N, CA, C and O atoms as a GROMACS GRO file, in nm:
protein
  400
    1MET      N    1   9.979   6.881   7.577
    1MET     CA    2   9.962   7.001   7.669
    1MET      C    3  10.000   7.131   7.595
    1MET      O    4  10.102   7.140   7.528
    2LEU      N    5   9.917   7.228   7.611
    2LEU     CA    6   9.935   7.356   7.540
    2LEU      C    7  10.013   7.451   7.636
    2LEU      O    8   9.980   7.472   7.753
    3HIS      N    9  10.122   7.507   7.572
    3HIS     CA   10  10.206   7.604   7.649
    3HIS      C   11  10.204   7.739   7.579
    3HIS      O   12  10.227   7.749   7.459
    4ALA      N   13  10.174   7.845   7.658
    4ALA     CA   14  10.178   7.983   7.606
    4ALA      C   15  10.320   8.020   7.598
    4ALA      O   16  10.395   8.006   7.696
    5LEU      N   17  10.362   8.070   7.479
    5LEU     CA   18  10.502   8.109   7.459
    5LEU      C   19  10.526   8.262   7.445
    5LEU      O   20  10.629   8.313   7.490
    6LEU      N   21  10.433   8.330   7.385
    6LEU     CA   22  10.455   8.465   7.354
    6LEU      C   23  10.317   8.538   7.357
    6LEU      O   24  10.220   8.491   7.298
    7ASP      N   25  10.312   8.652   7.425
    7ASP     CA   26  10.201   8.738   7.424
    7ASP      C   27  10.255   8.876   7.414
    7ASP      O   28  10.285   8.937   7.517
    8ALA      N   29  10.270   8.930   7.297
    8ALA     CA   30  10.347   9.063   7.286
    8ALA      C   31  10.274   9.153   7.191
    8ALA      O   32  10.219   9.114   7.089
    9THR      N   33  10.279   9.277   7.232
    9THR     CA   34  10.232   9.389   7.154
    9THR      C   35  10.344   9.492   7.148
    9THR      O   36  10.406   9.522   7.250
   10GLN      N   37  10.370   9.547   7.027
   10GLN     CA   38  10.483   9.642   7.008
   10GLN      C   39  10.434   9.756   6.931
   10GLN      O   40  10.371   9.737   6.827
   11VAL      N   41  10.461   9.879   6.975
   11VAL     CA   42  10.430   9.999   6.906
   11VAL      C   43  10.539  10.025   6.799
   11VAL      O   44  10.657  10.040   6.831
   12LEU      N   45  10.496  10.029   6.674
   12LEU     CA   46  10.598  10.040   6.566
   12LEU      C   47  10.616  10.183   6.513
   12LEU      O   48  10.707  10.214   6.437
   13GLY      N   49  10.521  10.268   6.559
   13GLY     CA   50  10.535  10.406   6.516
   13GLY      C   51  10.405  10.471   6.537
   13GLY      O   52  10.314  10.414   6.598
   14THR      N   53  10.392  10.601   6.484
   14THR     CA   54  10.268  10.674   6.493
   14THR      C   55  10.221  10.718   6.357
   14THR      O   56  10.301  10.732   6.264
   15VAL      N   57  10.096  10.738   6.344
   15VAL     CA   58  10.034  10.804   6.226
   15VAL      C   59   9.928  10.901   6.273
   15VAL      O   60   9.872  10.885   6.382
   16GLU      N   61   9.900  11.000   6.192
   16GLU     CA   62   9.797  11.102   6.221
   16GLU      C   63   9.684  11.072   6.132
   16GLU      O   64   9.697  11.062   6.010
   17ILE      N   65   9.566  11.056   6.199
   17ILE     CA   66   9.444  11.031   6.120
   17ILE      C   67   9.335  11.128   6.171
   17ILE      O   68   9.298  11.125   6.288
   18ASP      N   69   9.284  11.211   6.082
   18ASP     CA   70   9.190  11.314   6.109
   18ASP      C   71   9.234  11.401   6.222
   18ASP      O   72   9.155  11.439   6.308
   19GLY      N   73   9.364  11.432   6.220
   19GLY     CA   74   9.422  11.526   6.324
   19GLY      C   75   9.444  11.459   6.455
   19GLY      O   76   9.477  11.528   6.552
   20VAL      N   77   9.428  11.326   6.466
   20VAL     CA   78   9.451  11.260   6.591
   20VAL      C   79   9.573  11.160   6.576
   20VAL      O   80   9.576  11.082   6.480
   21THR      N   81   9.665  11.162   6.666
   21THR     CA   82   9.778  11.073   6.663
   21THR      C   83   9.736  10.929   6.716
   21THR      O   84   9.670  10.911   6.819
   22HIS      N   85   9.782  10.833   6.634
   22HIS     CA   86   9.746  10.696   6.671
   22HIS      C   87   9.879  10.617   6.667
   22HIS      O   88   9.963  10.643   6.580
   23GLU      N   89   9.898  10.524   6.755
   23GLU     CA   90  10.008  10.431   6.756
   23GLU      C   91   9.974  10.314   6.667
   23GLU      O   92   9.865  10.258   6.674
   24VAL      N   93  10.073  10.276   6.580
   24VAL     CA   94  10.058  10.152   6.497
   24VAL      C   95  10.115  10.040   6.577
   24VAL      O   96  10.233  10.044   6.612
   25CYS      N   97  10.037   9.939   6.608
   25CYS     CA   98  10.078   9.827   6.689
   25CYS      C   99  10.075   9.694   6.620
   25CYS      O  100   9.984   9.668   6.541
   26ALA      N  101  10.169   9.611   6.646
   26ALA     CA  102  10.173   9.474   6.600
   26ALA      C  103  10.160   9.381   6.723
   26ALA      O  104  10.216   9.407   6.829
   27GLU      N  105  10.087   9.276   6.705
   27GLU     CA  106  10.060   9.179   6.817
   27GLU      C  107  10.080   9.039   6.776
   27GLU      O  108  10.051   9.002   6.662
   28ALA      N  109  10.133   8.958   6.870
   28ALA     CA  110  10.149   8.817   6.847
   28ALA      C  111  10.116   8.740   6.970
   28ALA      O  112  10.160   8.773   7.080
   29LEU      N  113  10.033   8.632   6.951
   29LEU     CA  114  10.001   8.546   7.061
   29LEU      C  115  10.040   8.403   7.009
   29LEU      O  116   9.991   8.356   6.907
   30ALA      N  117  10.133   8.338   7.086
   30ALA     CA  118  10.182   8.214   7.038
   30ALA      C  119  10.165   8.107   7.142
   30ALA      O  120  10.189   8.130   7.260
   31ASN      N  121  10.123   7.987   7.097
   31ASN     CA  122  10.112   7.870   7.183
   31ASN      C  123  10.176   7.751   7.118
   31ASN      O  124  10.179   7.744   6.996
   32HIS      N  125  10.227   7.658   7.195
   32HIS     CA  126  10.286   7.538   7.139
   32HIS      C  127  10.222   7.414   7.209
   32HIS      O  128  10.215   7.404   7.332
   33ASP      N  129  10.178   7.323   7.125
   33ASP     CA  130  10.112   7.202   7.180
   33ASP      C  131  10.226   7.091   7.181
   33ASP      O  132  10.268   7.042   7.076
   34ARG      N  133  10.270   7.058   7.297
   34ARG     CA  134  10.386   6.963   7.305
   34ARG      C  135  10.345   6.819   7.267
   34ARG      O  136  10.429   6.735   7.238
   35ARG      N  137  10.219   6.795   7.267
   35ARG     CA  138  10.171   6.658   7.229
   35ARG      C  139  10.181   6.639   7.075
   35ARG      O  140  10.215   6.531   7.026
   36THR      N  141  10.150   6.747   7.001
   36THR     CA  142  10.149   6.740   6.854
   36THR      C  143  10.271   6.817   6.797
   36THR      O  144  10.298   6.805   6.678
   37ASN      N  145  10.343   6.894   6.876
   37ASN     CA  146  10.450   6.974   6.830
   37ASN      C  147  10.405   7.081   6.728
   37ASN      O  148  10.481   7.121   6.640
   38LEU      N  149  10.279   7.127   6.745
   38LEU     CA  150  10.231   7.236   6.659
   38LEU      C  151  10.246   7.369   6.725
   38LEU      O  152  10.199   7.385   6.838
   39LEU      N  153  10.306   7.463   6.663
   39LEU     CA  154  10.314   7.599   6.709
   39LEU      C  155  10.208   7.684   6.640
   39LEU      O  156  10.199   7.679   6.517
   40THR      N  157  10.134   7.756   6.705
   40THR     CA  158  10.030   7.838   6.654
   40THR      C  159  10.056   7.985   6.694
   40THR      O  160  10.056   8.020   6.813
   41VAL      N  161  10.077   8.071   6.593
   41VAL     CA  162  10.100   8.212   6.623
   41VAL      C  163   9.991   8.298   6.557
   41VAL      O  164   9.979   8.303   6.435
   42ASN      N  165   9.911   8.365   6.642
   42ASN     CA  166   9.805   8.451   6.591
   42ASN      C  167   9.862   8.591   6.587
   42ASN      O  168   9.914   8.640   6.687
   43LEU      N  169   9.852   8.658   6.467
   43LEU     CA  170   9.908   8.790   6.445
   43LEU      C  171   9.798   8.887   6.406
   43LEU      O  172   9.704   8.856   6.333
   44ARG      N  173   9.817   9.009   6.460
   44ARG     CA  174   9.730   9.120   6.412
   44ARG      C  175   9.791   9.252   6.424
   44ARG      O  176   9.888   9.267   6.499
   45ALA      N  177   9.742   9.348   6.357
   45ALA     CA  178   9.793   9.483   6.363
   45ALA      C  179   9.670   9.569   6.385
   45ALA      O  180   9.561   9.538   6.337
   46PHE      N  181   9.690   9.682   6.462
   46PHE     CA  182   9.583   9.774   6.489
   46PHE      C  183   9.640   9.910   6.532
   46PHE      O  184   9.758   9.928   6.562
   47LEU      N  185   9.542  10.006   6.533
   47LEU     CA  186   9.576  10.139   6.576
   47LEU      C  187   9.524  10.169   6.715
   47LEU      O  188   9.415  10.125   6.750
   48ARG      N  189   9.600  10.243   6.794
   48ARG     CA  190   9.556  10.280   6.926
   48ARG      C  191   9.572  10.432   6.939
   48ARG      O  192   9.680  10.488   6.922
   49SER      N  193   9.461  10.495   6.970
   49SER     CA  194   9.455  10.636   6.983
   49SER      C  195   9.543  10.685   7.108
   49SER      O  196   9.544  10.626   7.216
   50GLU      N  197   9.615  10.799   7.077
   50GLU     CA  198   9.686  10.867   7.191
   50GLU      C  199   9.604  10.969   7.262
   50GLU      O  200   9.649  11.026   7.362
   51GLN      N  201   9.479  10.997   7.213
   51GLN     CA  202   9.398  11.094   7.282
   51GLN      C  203   9.356  11.047   7.418
   51GLN      O  204   9.315  10.932   7.434
   52GLN      N  205   9.367  11.136   7.517
   52GLN     CA  206   9.344  11.097   7.654
   52GLN      C  207   9.205  11.038   7.676
   52GLN      O  208   9.188  10.946   7.757
   53ASP      N  209   9.100  11.091   7.600
   53ASP     CA  210   8.963  11.039   7.622
   53ASP      C  211   8.939  10.906   7.543
   53ASP      O  212   8.833  10.844   7.553
   54HIS      N  213   9.038  10.865   7.466
   54HIS     CA  214   9.018  10.739   7.393
   54HIS      C  215   9.138  10.634   7.419
   54HIS      O  216   9.162  10.541   7.342
   55ILE      N  217   9.207  10.659   7.534
   55ILE     CA  218   9.320  10.566   7.567
   55ILE      C  219   9.269  10.425   7.570
   55ILE      O  220   9.164  10.399   7.629
   56GLY      N  221   9.337  10.334   7.509
   56GLY     CA  222   9.304  10.196   7.510
   56GLY      C  223   9.216  10.145   7.405
   56GLY      O  224   9.202  10.024   7.384
   57GLU      N  225   9.153  10.242   7.334
   57GLU     CA  226   9.064  10.207   7.223
   57GLU      C  227   9.151  10.160   7.101
   57GLU      O  228   9.255  10.218   7.069
   58GLN      N  229   9.102  10.051   7.036
   58GLN     CA  230   9.174  10.001   6.926
   58GLN      C  231   9.095  10.016   6.799
   58GLN      O  232   8.973   9.999   6.805
   59SER      N  233   9.151  10.046   6.687
   59SER     CA  234   9.080  10.048   6.563
   59SER      C  235   9.173   9.990   6.453
   59SER      O  236   9.284   9.945   6.482
   60THR      N  237   9.125   9.991   6.329
   60THR     CA  238   9.209   9.936   6.221
   60THR      C  239   9.205  10.041   6.099
   60THR      O  240   9.129  10.138   6.101
   61ALA      N  241   9.282  10.016   6.006
   61ALA     CA  242   9.285  10.100   5.887
   61ALA      C  243   9.295  10.009   5.766
   61ALA      O  244   9.348   9.898   5.776
   62ALA      N  245   9.246  10.052   5.653
   62ALA     CA  246   9.247   9.966   5.534
   62ALA      C  247   9.388   9.927   5.493
   62ALA      O  248   9.405   9.821   5.433
   63TRP      N  249   9.486  10.006   5.522
   63TRP     CA  250   9.625   9.974   5.480
   63TRP      C  251   9.694   9.876   5.572
   63TRP      O  252   9.802   9.828   5.540
   64LEU      N  253   9.635   9.848   5.684
   64LEU     CA  254   9.698   9.743   5.774
   64LEU      C  255   9.674   9.604   5.723
   64LEU      O  256   9.567   9.578   5.668
   65PRO      N  257   9.767   9.511   5.739
   65PRO     CA  258   9.746   9.376   5.692
   65PRO      C  259   9.635   9.304   5.778
   65PRO      O  260   9.622   9.328   5.898
   66GLU      N  261   9.561   9.218   5.714
   66GLU     CA  262   9.460   9.138   5.783
   66GLU      C  263   9.529   9.050   5.884
   66GLU      O  264   9.644   9.010   5.866
   67PRO      N  265   9.455   9.018   5.993
   67PRO     CA  266   9.513   8.918   6.088
   67PRO      C  267   9.551   8.787   6.019
   67PRO      O  268   9.489   8.746   5.921
   68GLU      N  269   9.653   8.724   6.073
   68GLU     CA  270   9.703   8.594   6.016
   68GLU      C  271   9.725   8.500   6.133
   68GLU      O  272   9.753   8.539   6.246
   69THR      N  273   9.711   8.374   6.098
   69THR     CA  274   9.745   8.262   6.194
   69THR      C  275   9.851   8.176   6.124
   69THR      O  276   9.827   8.126   6.014
   70ILE      N  277   9.963   8.159   6.185
   70ILE     CA  278  10.070   8.075   6.127
   70ILE      C  279  10.077   7.951   6.214
   70ILE      O  280  10.083   7.958   6.337
   71ILE      N  281  10.077   7.834   6.145
   71ILE     CA  282  10.087   7.709   6.219
   71ILE      C  283  10.210   7.637   6.162
   71ILE      O  284  10.222   7.617   6.041
   72GLU      N  285  10.300   7.599   6.251
   72GLU     CA  286  10.428   7.532   6.214
   72GLU      C  287  10.449   7.409   6.300
   72GLU      O  288  10.408   7.408   6.416
   73HIS      N  289  10.510   7.306   6.248
   73HIS     CA  290  10.544   7.183   6.321
   73HIS      C  291  10.688   7.204   6.369
   73HIS      O  292  10.781   7.202   6.289
   74VAL      N  293  10.705   7.225   6.501
   74VAL     CA  294  10.843   7.247   6.554
   74VAL      C  295  10.851   7.183   6.691
   74VAL      O  296  10.754   7.176   6.767
   75GLU      N  297  10.971   7.137   6.720
   75GLU     CA  298  10.997   7.077   6.854
   75GLU      C  299  10.984   7.185   6.964
   75GLU      O  300  10.999   7.304   6.936
   76ALA      N  301  10.959   7.142   7.084
   76ALA     CA  302  10.941   7.229   7.189
   76ALA      C  303  11.059   7.324   7.217
   76ALA      O  304  11.040   7.441   7.249
   77GLY      N  305  11.178   7.269   7.205
   77GLY     CA  306  11.300   7.347   7.226
   77GLY      C  307  11.317   7.456   7.125
   77GLY      O  308  11.387   7.553   7.152
   78GLU      N  309  11.257   7.446   7.014
   78GLU     CA  310  11.272   7.555   6.910
   78GLU      C  311  11.154   7.643   6.902
   78GLU      O  312  11.159   7.742   6.828
   79ALA      N  313  11.045   7.618   6.971
   79ALA     CA  314  10.919   7.688   6.952
   79ALA      C  315  10.923   7.835   6.988
   79ALA      O  316  10.863   7.917   6.918
   80HIS      N  317  10.994   7.871   7.095
   80HIS     CA  318  11.002   8.011   7.133
   80HIS      C  319  11.083   8.091   7.027
   80HIS      O  320  11.042   8.202   6.993
   81ALA      N  321  11.192   8.040   6.977
   81ALA     CA  322  11.272   8.109   6.880
   81ALA      C  323  11.191   8.129   6.751
   81ALA      O  324  11.194   8.236   6.691
   82VAL      N  325  11.116   8.020   6.708
   82VAL     CA  326  11.042   8.032   6.586
   82VAL      C  327  10.925   8.133   6.601
   82VAL      O  328  10.895   8.210   6.510
   83ALA      N  329  10.861   8.128   6.718
   83ALA     CA  330  10.754   8.229   6.743
   83ALA      C  331  10.810   8.372   6.742
   83ALA      O  332  10.746   8.464   6.692
   84SER      N  333  10.933   8.390   6.797
   84SER     CA  334  10.986   8.525   6.794
   84SER      C  335  11.023   8.565   6.650
   84SER      O  336  11.005   8.681   6.611
   85ASP      N  337  11.077   8.467   6.568
   85ASP     CA  338  11.105   8.499   6.432
   85ASP      C  339  10.980   8.532   6.346
   85ASP      O  340  10.983   8.616   6.256
   86VAL      N  341  10.869   8.461   6.378
   86VAL     CA  342  10.745   8.495   6.305
   86VAL      C  343  10.697   8.633   6.347
   86VAL      O  344  10.651   8.710   6.263
   87PHE      N  345  10.705   8.665   6.472
   87PHE     CA  346  10.664   8.804   6.516
   87PHE      C  347  10.754   8.909   6.452
   87PHE      O  348  10.704   9.013   6.407
   88ALA      N  349  10.885   8.884   6.446
   88ALA     CA  350  10.976   8.984   6.381
   88ALA      C  351  10.934   9.005   6.239
   88ALA      O  352  10.924   9.119   6.193
   89SER      N  353  10.907   8.892   6.164
   89SER     CA  354  10.856   8.907   6.026
   89SER      C  355  10.731   8.987   6.015
   89SER      O  356  10.717   9.073   5.928
   90TRP      N  357  10.639   8.960   6.104
   90TRP     CA  358  10.510   9.032   6.103
   90TRP      C  359  10.538   9.177   6.127
   90TRP      O  360  10.481   9.260   6.057
   91LYS      N  361  10.619   9.214   6.220
   91LYS     CA  362  10.646   9.359   6.246
   91LYS      C  363  10.702   9.426   6.117
   91LYS      O  364  10.661   9.538   6.083
   92ARG      N  365  10.793   9.360   6.048
   92ARG     CA  366  10.848   9.413   5.920
   92ARG      C  367  10.731   9.432   5.822
   92ARG      O  368  10.726   9.535   5.755
   93LYS      N  369  10.641   9.340   5.810
   93LYS     CA  370  10.528   9.350   5.718
   93LYS      C  371  10.438   9.468   5.750
   93LYS      O  372  10.393   9.540   5.660
   94VAL      N  373  10.411   9.488   5.881
   94VAL     CA  374  10.332   9.605   5.918
   94VAL      C  375  10.404   9.734   5.893
   94VAL      O  376  10.345   9.829   5.841
   95GLU      N  377  10.530   9.741   5.930
   95GLU     CA  378  10.614   9.862   5.912
   95GLU      C  379  10.622   9.897   5.757
   95GLU      O  380  10.629  10.014   5.722
   96ALA      N  381  10.623   9.798   5.671
   96ALA     CA  382  10.634   9.827   5.526
   96ALA      C  383  10.509   9.890   5.470
   96ALA      O  384  10.516   9.946   5.361
   97VAL      N  385  10.397   9.884   5.537
   97VAL     CA  386  10.270   9.946   5.485
   97VAL      C  387  10.234  10.070   5.556
   97VAL      O  388  10.134  10.134   5.522
   98MET      N  389  10.310  10.107   5.652
   98MET     CA  390  10.280  10.234   5.727
   98MET      C  391  10.300  10.353   5.641
   98MET      O  392  10.401  10.363   5.571
   99PRO      N  393  10.202  10.450   5.643
   99PRO     CA  394  10.220  10.567   5.562
   99PRO      C  395  10.343  10.648   5.615
   99PRO      O  396  10.374  10.651   5.734
  100ARG      N  397  10.406  10.710   5.521
  100ARG     CA  398  10.524  10.796   5.556
  100ARG      C  399  10.494  10.939   5.541
  100ARG      O  400  10.581  11.023   5.566
   0.00000   0.00000   0.00000
């Protein structure tokens, strides 16, 4: 049986591109299969415009990491903590490539 554990998007900061402010976002979607004890965490990073006429639109930039899928064998009781750790690591990875 598949259990959804984490569906999170976090704004890590902002960048200006062509005079428009964009939020830099990290996202994680995690599920745990209790039958196989496999945890799957889908990770991605994207930009979200703060311009009123583009609210909700998402884009990417060459400096953002490519989406990743992490699969780990973990017991159900540890799955949420491991998913949270994977997301924390992903956020650090995205923050490390953000332009300063």
